[in-house]
Residue, then its C-alpha position, 0 to 999 in steps of 0.5 A: x362225267x362227274x365221278x360217283x362219291x363213295x357211300x356213307x350211312x344215311x344219317x351222314x349222307x343227309x348231313x353232308x347234302x345239307x352243308x353241301x360237302x359233296x358234289x352230287x349235293x350240288x345243282x339239284x335241278x339237273x339230273x343230266x350227268x352231261x350237263x351237271x359235268x358242265x355246270x361243275x366245269x363252269x364252276x371250276x373256271x369261277x374258281x380259278x378265276x377267283x385265284x388270279x383276282x385275289x393274287x395281290x391279297x396274297x401276295x401282301x397278307x403275309x408279309x403284313x402279318x409277319x410285320x405284325x407279329x414279328x416283334x412279338x413272336x419273334x422272326x423264325x415264327x413270323x417268317x416260317x409261316x409266311x414262306x409257306x403261304x408263299x409256296x402254296x400262292x405259288x402252287x395255286x397259280x401254277x394250278x390255274x395255269x393247268x385248269x385253264x388248259x384243262x378247260x381249253x382242251x376238246x372232250x375233256x374229262x370230269x371237272x370233280x378231280x380238279x374241284x377236289x384238288x382245288x378244295x384241299x389246297x384251300x384247306x391247307x392253306x387255311x391249316x397253315x394260317x390257323x397254326x400261325x395263331x399258336x405263337x400269337x395266342x401263347x404270346x399273352x398279347x391282347x392287343x396282337x390277338x384281337x388284330x388276329x382276329x379281325x384279320x382272320x374275320x375279313x380273310x374268313x368273309x372274303x373267302x365265304x364270298x370267292x369260294x361259295x360257287x364250290x361249298x366244299x372249297x368253301x368250308x375248307x376256306x375258313x373252317x380251319x381258320x375260325x374254329x382252329x383259333x377259337x380251340x386255341x383260345x380255349x386252351x391257351x387265352x386265359x381269360x379272353x378264351x371263352x370270348x374268342x371261342x364264342x365269337x369264332x364259332x358264331x363267325x363260323x356258323x353266320x358265314x357258312x349259313x350265308x355262304x350256303x344261301x349264296x351257294x343255292x341261289x348261284x346254283x339256281x342261277x347257273x342251272x337256270x343259265x344251263x337250261x336256257x342255253x339248252x333250249x335256245x340251242x334246241x330252238x336253233x337246232x329246230x329253226x336249222x331244220x324248219x329252214x331246211x324243210x322250207x328250202x326243201x319245199x321251195x325246192x320241190x315246189x320249183x321242181x313240181x312247178x316246172x314239171x307240172x306246167x310242161x304238160x299243161x303248156x301242151x294241153x293249152x297250146x293243142x285245145x288252142x289248135x282245135x278251138x271250135x270243135x264242139x262243147x267238149x273241147x270248151x269244157x276240156x278248156x275250163x278244166x285245164x284253166x281251173x287246174x291252171x289257176x290252182x297251180x298259180x295260186x299254190x305256186x304264188x303261196x310258195x314264192x311268198x313264204x319262201x321269200x322269192x317275191x319282192x315288191x317294187x314300189x312306184x308312183x301309180x295312177x289307180x284309176x286305169x288300174x280299177x278300170x282294166x280289172x273291172x274290164x277284165x271281171x265284167x264278163x264273169x259278173x255279168x253271167x251272173x246277173x251282177x253289176x260291176x261298177x268303178x268309182x271314179x277317182x285320180x287318186x295316185x298310190x306308192x304300191x308295186x302295180x303288179x302285186x296290187x293288182x294280184x291282190x285286187x284281182x283275187x278279192x274281185x274274184x272272191x266277190x263275184x264268186x260269193x255273191x248271187x244278186x246285186x253287185x260289185x263295187x270298186x272304189x278309193x277314199x281318202x283315210x288320213x294322210x293315205x288311201x283305202x281301196x275298197x271292194x264291196x259286195x251284197x253277197x253272203x257275208x262273212x260271220x264275225x268269229x269266221x274273219x280271221x278264218x277265211x285267210x287261212x288256206x283251203x278254208x271256205x264257209x260256204x263250200x262244204x262240198x269242196x266244189x272247184x267251181x267255188x275255188x280252192x280257198x287259196x285266194x284270201x291267203x294270198x291276199x294276206x301275204x301280198x298285203x303283208x310284202x307290200x306293207x299294205x294292212x288289210x280289213x274285213x267289215x262284213x254282215x251275214x246275208x248283206x255282204x262283205x267290204x275288203x279294204x287295203x290301206x296304201x300310202x298316197x303318191x304325187x302324180x308322175x308325169x310318166x305315160x302309162x303304158x298303153x296295151x297293143x290288140x293282138x292282130x287278127x291275122x296271120x303273123x309272118x316271120x321266122x321263130x325258132x323254138x327251144x324247149x326240151x320237153x317234146x310235148x311242149x315243143x310239138x304243140x307249140x310248133x303247131x300252134x305257131x305254124x297254125x298262125x302263119x309262121x315258120x318255125x324251127x325247133x331244137x331241144x337244147x342250147x348247142x342246137x339253137x346256137x347251130x340253128x342261129x348261125x344257120x338262118x335269121x329269125x325274127x323271134x326266138x322263145x326259149x325255155x329257161x331250163x335245158x340240158x347241158x351247161x347252157x340255160x335258157x337265159x344263155x340261148x336268148x343272150x347268144x341270139x342276140x349277140x349273133x343277130x342284132x336284128x332280132x325282133x324279140x327274145x322271150x323266156x317261156x318257162x315254168x320254173x319257180x325261182x328267183x334267177x328268174x329276176x337276172x332276166x333282163x327287161x328285153x327278155x320278156x318272161x311268159x310262165x307256163x302254161x302260156x295263154x295262146x291268145x297272150x303269146x300271140x298278143x306278144x309275137x304280134x306286138x314285136x313283129x308289127x313294131x319292127x314292120x313299122x320300123 
């Protein structure tokens, strides 16, 4: 910390502050003692660098002055001061080395004593130069006197520029030279004394005032830089805290996703087993579906915000995608008496088919939800060199002042009572995030009472020769085969066993990787269904790889998981991944397709 300076009478204190003769008068914008200590250390580093910069001048200057003055004032009078200056220069070099070691030391003390030491060394050097002028002035050689005045002017101006970062050292560097020469000229200068005094005093005032202006400007810049560095450091700390909080949030959502999906998985499977037992079970199924959709939306936002979702653009035909969406949502539209139409197109786009379908599905869901009469239209049109996908409805519309708000989480304009059947306000935020990930700008045009049009701009692509994937319908009859279920959650495991057994499958269930390995060595299986997170060292991915290695004829090795992590991208393409809660029909379709394909071979 900077050392406190002794108290002075108020008048003397004001003069000291005005001429910046004390360390406490420096850096007025900085009140924190630690920050002032940092600035003083930086000032010391500037002064030490100045010593090294002026080393050549310090070596040549005394020899030059001695050579000029020796014929007039005698060899001893010329060499003596020069020798003293060389000794002072050697001391300065050694001092600069000690300063460098001090600045490099961790947990260093205040720089104020070092600054004071530098100041008196500078003043001592200037005093020697001033005393050197005595034999010159008393010699009566006017030419030599004016030469010394010129050299004094150069040295004083250079010292002002070099030492203005610490005004006490600046004053010490030229005050003895200028005022000392002026006093000697006044006493011993004869007819030129008055001129010499006027010249040196005026030069002293001019250099002093200029040096103070430079010092204040430099101190202001140094203070600003330190404050900016402190601000950047604080922002960096806040950024690290935000990243840590975001990572913690992602870990929380990953754990919550797994733990919440487990009971949902069991509920869904048991409800599928109990299908047909009356309207109460149907209503329970609707409630579970609503909870599943809410959880899926929250997980989608979490994955997008944490950067776990990556886009894989490829050329795709838009007509099959639009038609598939229309077939999926036609029943919901018909239930409300709406017409859902697709404008036929032959266009191809460059996009991620899975993410694009998710965007359009959210837009379609909203369009149907907020439209009471009329219909919804899905279409594509050319937009410059690209394409513009449109989802148009004849619904309630969105006022202009709410066009941005509807893309914020949990914002719903026509659901003040928060009726869950009208959604939760997460669809459009998901749309905006996925669209930003795909680099597909989202647009909104709406008129209250007449409807809305959501647009998505995406690049066009050339048609591909790759055949479009064909979805195989699920088998209506009973399934045949032996299935190994690896699931550590007892509720989900028992529900899956009951469901698969009801489909006609022979099921073996274990709760960990060692149990799965033992079962795989004991008998042959047609399919293995494993959770990803399992107790012990091996996870579900390792179980599926072991199953493939032990039973090359295995028809299906699939992952059923509630995890929400980027590690799932490590699963090879031949390991299908189903996220909990798994829809029974989707699981049945997957099993039927693989078993049927095997039977065909």
